C-alpha positions as CSV (number, residue, x, y, z in Angstrom):
1,M,0.0,0.0,0.0
2,H,1.4,3.4,-0.9
3,T,1.5,6.0,1.9
4,H,2.5,9.6,1.9
5,P,5.5,10.5,4.0
6,T,4.5,12.6,7.0
7,S,6.3,15.7,8.3
8,S,8.0,13.4,10.8
9,S,9.5,11.2,8.1
10,L,11.5,14.2,6.7
11,P,14.3,15.8,8.7
12,P,13.5,19.0,10.6
13,L,13.8,22.0,8.4
14,P,15.1,25.4,9.5
15,E,12.9,28.4,9.3
16,P,13.3,29.8,5.8
17,S,14.8,33.2,5.2
18,P,12.3,35.8,3.8
19,V,13.9,35.7,0.3
20,C,13.9,31.8,0.2
21,D,10.2,32.0,1.3
22,A,9.6,34.5,-1.6
23,L,11.3,32.1,-4.1
24,A,9.2,29.2,-2.8
25,T,6.0,31.2,-3.2
26,A,7.0,32.4,-6.6
27,L,8.0,29.0,-8.1
28,M,5.7,26.6,-6.3
29,D,3.8,25.7,-9.4
30,D,6.8,25.2,-11.7
31,P,6.8,21.6,-13.0
32,F,10.4,21.1,-12.0
33,Y,9.9,22.2,-8.4
34,Q,6.6,20.2,-8.2
35,A,8.5,17.1,-9.2
36,V,11.3,17.5,-6.7
37,T,8.9,18.2,-3.8
38,V,6.6,15.3,-4.6
39,D,7.3,13.6,-1.2
40,S,5.7,16.5,0.6
41,A,2.9,17.3,-2.0
42,H,0.2,16.1,0.4
43,D,1.1,18.9,2.9
44,P,1.3,22.3,1.3
45,A,2.9,24.0,4.3
46,L,5.6,21.3,4.5
47,R,6.1,21.4,0.7
48,H,6.6,25.1,0.9
49,R,9.3,24.7,3.6
50,V,11.0,21.9,1.7
51,L,11.1,24.2,-1.4
52,A,12.5,27.1,0.7
53,Q,15.2,24.8,1.9
54,Y,16.0,23.8,-1.7
55,F,16.5,27.5,-2.5
56,A,18.6,28.1,0.6
57,L,21.0,25.3,-0.6
58,A,21.0,26.8,-4.1
59,M,21.8,30.2,-2.8
60,D,24.8,28.8,-0.8
61,E,26.1,27.2,-4.0
62,A,25.5,30.3,-6.1
63,N,27.3,32.6,-3.6
64,A,30.3,30.3,-3.9
65,V,30.4,29.8,-7.7
66,G,28.6,32.8,-9.1
67,E,26.5,35.5,-7.6
68,V,23.2,36.1,-5.9
69,M,21.2,39.2,-6.5
70,V,18.4,39.9,-3.9
71,S,15.6,42.4,-3.9
72,G,14.7,42.8,-0.3
73,D,12.2,40.1,0.7
74,D,10.6,40.1,-2.8
75,G,12.9,37.8,-4.8
76,A,16.3,36.8,-6.0
77,A,18.4,35.8,-9.1
78,L,21.0,33.0,-8.8
79,W,23.8,32.7,-11.2
80,A,26.7,30.4,-12.0
81,T,29.4,32.5,-13.6
82,S,33.0,32.1,-14.6
83,R,34.4,33.1,-11.1
84,A,34.9,29.5,-9.9
85,T,36.9,26.7,-11.4
86,A,35.4,23.4,-12.6
87,S,36.7,21.6,-9.5
88,E,35.3,24.3,-7.2
89,K,31.9,24.0,-8.9
90,A,32.0,20.3,-8.5
91,V,32.7,20.6,-4.7
92,H,29.8,23.0,-4.2
93,S,27.5,21.0,-6.4
94,A,28.2,17.9,-4.4
95,R,27.6,19.8,-1.2
96,R,24.2,21.0,-2.4
97,T,23.3,17.5,-3.7
98,E,24.1,16.1,-0.2
99,G,21.8,18.6,1.4
100,L,19.0,17.9,-1.1
101,A,19.2,14.2,-0.5
102,R,18.4,14.9,3.2
103,C,15.5,17.4,2.6
104,L,13.6,16.3,-0.5
105,G,12.7,12.8,0.3
106,P,13.5,9.7,-1.8
107,M,11.1,10.2,-4.7
108,G,11.8,13.9,-5.0
109,F,15.5,13.4,-4.8
110,D,15.3,10.7,-7.5
111,N,13.4,13.1,-9.7
112,Y,15.9,15.8,-9.0
113,Q,18.8,13.6,-10.2
114,R,17.0,12.2,-13.2
115,I,15.6,15.5,-14.4
116,G,18.8,17.3,-13.8
117,A,20.8,14.8,-15.8
118,A,18.3,14.8,-18.7
119,M,18.3,18.6,-18.9
120,E,22.1,18.8,-18.6
121,A,22.4,16.4,-21.6
122,Q,20.5,18.9,-23.7
123,V,22.8,21.8,-23.0
124,P,25.1,22.2,-26.0
125,D,28.8,21.9,-25.2
126,P,29.7,25.5,-26.0
127,L,27.3,26.7,-23.3
128,H,29.2,24.8,-20.5
129,A,31.5,27.8,-20.2
130,A,28.6,30.3,-20.3
131,W,27.0,32.2,-17.4
132,Y,23.9,30.3,-16.2
133,L,20.8,32.0,-14.7
134,S,19.8,29.0,-12.6
135,I,16.9,30.6,-10.6
136,L,14.9,33.8,-10.9
137,G,11.8,34.3,-8.9
138,V,9.7,37.2,-7.6
139,R,7.0,37.0,-5.0
140,P,3.6,37.4,-6.8
141,A,2.6,40.4,-4.7
142,A,5.7,42.3,-5.9
143,R,5.3,41.5,-9.6
144,G,4.6,44.2,-12.2
145,R,7.2,46.6,-10.6
146,G,10.2,45.8,-12.7
147,V,11.8,43.7,-9.8
148,A,12.8,40.8,-12.0
149,Q,14.5,43.0,-14.6
150,R,16.4,44.8,-11.9
151,L,17.5,41.5,-10.4
152,V,19.3,40.4,-13.6
153,A,20.3,43.7,-15.1
154,Q,23.6,44.2,-13.2
155,T,24.8,40.6,-13.9
156,L,23.9,40.9,-17.6
157,A,25.9,44.1,-17.7
158,R,28.9,42.4,-16.2
159,A,28.5,39.5,-18.6
160,D,28.6,42.0,-21.5
161,G,31.7,43.5,-20.1
162,A,33.3,40.1,-19.8
163,G,32.2,39.1,-23.3
164,A,30.2,36.2,-21.7
165,T,27.3,34.3,-23.2
166,C,24.4,33.6,-20.8
167,Y,21.7,31.0,-20.9
168,L,18.8,29.8,-18.9
169,E,16.0,27.2,-18.9
170,T,12.3,27.9,-18.3
171,F,9.2,25.7,-18.2
172,N,7.0,28.8,-18.3
173,A,5.9,29.8,-21.8
174,L,4.6,33.1,-20.4
175,S,8.2,34.1,-19.4
176,L,9.6,33.9,-22.9
177,A,8.7,37.4,-23.9
178,F,10.3,38.8,-20.8
179,Y,13.6,37.0,-21.4
180,R,13.6,37.9,-25.1
181,R,13.4,41.6,-24.1
182,L,16.6,41.0,-22.0
183,G,18.4,39.6,-25.1
184,F,17.8,35.9,-24.7
185,V,16.7,35.6,-28.3
186,R,18.1,32.2,-29.3
187,E,15.7,29.6,-28.2
188,V,15.9,25.8,-28.2
189,P,12.6,24.0,-27.6
190,C,13.1,20.9,-25.4
191,V,11.1,18.2,-23.7
192,E,12.0,17.0,-20.2
193,P,11.6,13.2,-20.5
194,V,10.9,12.4,-16.8
195,S,7.8,14.7,-16.6
196,G,7.2,14.9,-20.3
197,R,6.9,18.7,-20.0
198,A,8.1,21.1,-22.6
199,Y,10.7,23.8,-21.7
200,W,12.9,26.2,-23.4
201,L,16.7,26.7,-23.3
202,M,17.3,30.4,-24.0
203,V,20.7,31.9,-25.0
204,R,21.9,35.5,-24.8
205,E,25.1,36.5,-26.6
206,A,27.2,39.3,-25.0
207,R,26.3,42.7,-26.3
208,P,29.1,45.0,-27.5
209,P,29.9,48.1,-25.4
210,R,28.1,51.3,-26.4
211,D,30.2,54.1,-27.8
C-alpha cells in the first residue's frame, strides 16, 4: 500500500529566510519544483518549507560559484558565472546535492537527479562555459514593478563587459517574452523526459559596449 510521508518522516527543516520564502512562493507551481517536492505534496505547508530549503541550498552554492542578487524580501536571481573553477563548482554542487538528499525525500531526490541529468544532456557543449541563470523568482505580490528585470540587469551588464554568453532554462511559456526583451533571443525548444513537460533553453550573446 502506498503511503505519503509525514512531516516526521522528513528531517527537521530550518525556518526559511524571507527571500527563500519568496522564491518558494513564486516558483511553487513550476513543473520542475513540483517534481522535486513530490514527497511533501500532500502537505502544502511542508512542501513550501522543503522548497524554501531547496532555495537556501541553491543560494549557498550560487554565492560560492557565481552570484546572488536579492531584492529585499521580494525575490532573487541566482547565477553560476566564470568566477569558480570546474573543480570548485564540483565541490559545491556535491555539497548541495548532499543537502538535497536529506531534505527532498526519496522520490523527490530521485526526480531531481534524473531531471537534472536529462536537462544537462540537452545543453550544447559551447554553453558549458557560459554564465547560467539558474533561478529567478519574484513574490507574486511584488510583480509588475520591474523587480525581475532589476535583479538580472547588473549581472547581464557584467556578462557583457566580460564578453560572456548567458543562458537559462524555463518551463514557463509566459516568461519567454520577458527573457527575449533581455536579449535571450536564441531559443531551443526541449522536452524534459521524466515529466514529459516542454521547456525552453534560451541563450543571450554578449552585447558590445556602447560608444
